[in-house]
N, C-alpha and C positions, 0 to 999 in steps of 0.2 A: 283649214277651210279655205277654199278658193274665193277670191273676191269676184263679185258679179260685174257685169259690163259697166254699169253706171258708177260703181265704186272705182273701178280701174280708170274710168274717164277722168276722175279727179286725182287719183294717186299718181297718174302718169302725166298730169298737166304741168305746163310751164309755171302757172300761178302757184301750184303746190310747192314746186322746187324753189321759186323765188321767195315765198313766205318763209319756208323752212330755213333757207340760207340766211335771210334777213334776221330771223330770230337767233340763229346760231352766232351770227356776227354781233348782234347786240349783247349776247352773253359774253363774248370775248371782249368787247369794248368795256363792259361793266366789270371785267376781271373775274367773272363767274365761271368756274370749271368743275367738271365732275360728271361721271356717268349718270348720276341721279338727275342732273339738270337736262342732260340730253334726252333722257327718258321722258321727262316732263314736256320737252319740246315735241317728242313723238306723240305723247298723249294729246297735246294741243292740236297737232296736225290731224290726228284721228277725229277729234271733235270738229275740225274744220271741214273734213270730208262729210261727216254726219250733217253738219249745218248746211252744206251745199246740197246734199240729197234732200233735206227737208225743204229747202228753198225750191228745188225742182218740183217737189210734190205740191207745194202751195201754188206754184205757177201753173202746174198742169191741172190740178183739180179745183183750185180756187179756195177761198176762205170758208165756204160752206159746201158740204157734200151731201148727196142723197144716200140714204141707207135703206136696206131691205133686210130685216132680220130673219127672213125665211119663214116666219110664222104669219105672214100676211101684213105685218106692220112695216110701213115705209114712212119716210119723212126726210127732213133736212136737219143736219147737225153741223156744228163747227168742225173744221178740219183740225184734228189733233196735232198735226204737224206744226201748227202755229204755236201752241203752248210748248211743244218740245223744242222748237227753235229758240224760244226765249230762254228755256232752261239751259240749253247747250251754250248759248251766248254768255250767260251768267258764269257758267263753269269755265269757259274760255278766258273770260276776264279775270277770274280767280287764279287761273294758272299763270297768266301773264304777271299778275301781282306777286305770286309766289316766286316767280323767276326774277322779280325786280325789273321787269321791262315796262318802261313808260313810253308813251308817244314822244317822238323827238320833235322839236320845234323846227319847222322849215322856214326858210326866208319867206316873208310875206304873211306868215301866220299871225293872227291877232292874239296877243297874250293879255293877261290881266292888266299889266302895266300900260298897255295901249288904250285901255278904255277909260 
């Protein structure tokens, strides 16, 4: 199945490559290797593309959308992309946890010991 234009926009983006490279580097730093883990990184990146498309939809259509069911009923309802984005984010976090990837502390970050 061919990817549509919007999907390709993200698959071919510099950000996509940077995130994927960073995740693969973090696996290497952690000493994690194996095709299974690379496949999980690819799953993460698929979810990243999905999340990006959901964000586009929310920005384009807003949080509330009008509907017309064709039977004369019209109204306003919440944009389902909001709920889907939350679910995708949760799954992305679970994948990172499964991979053992944690946020790295950068210089200037405030840690618990700084509080």
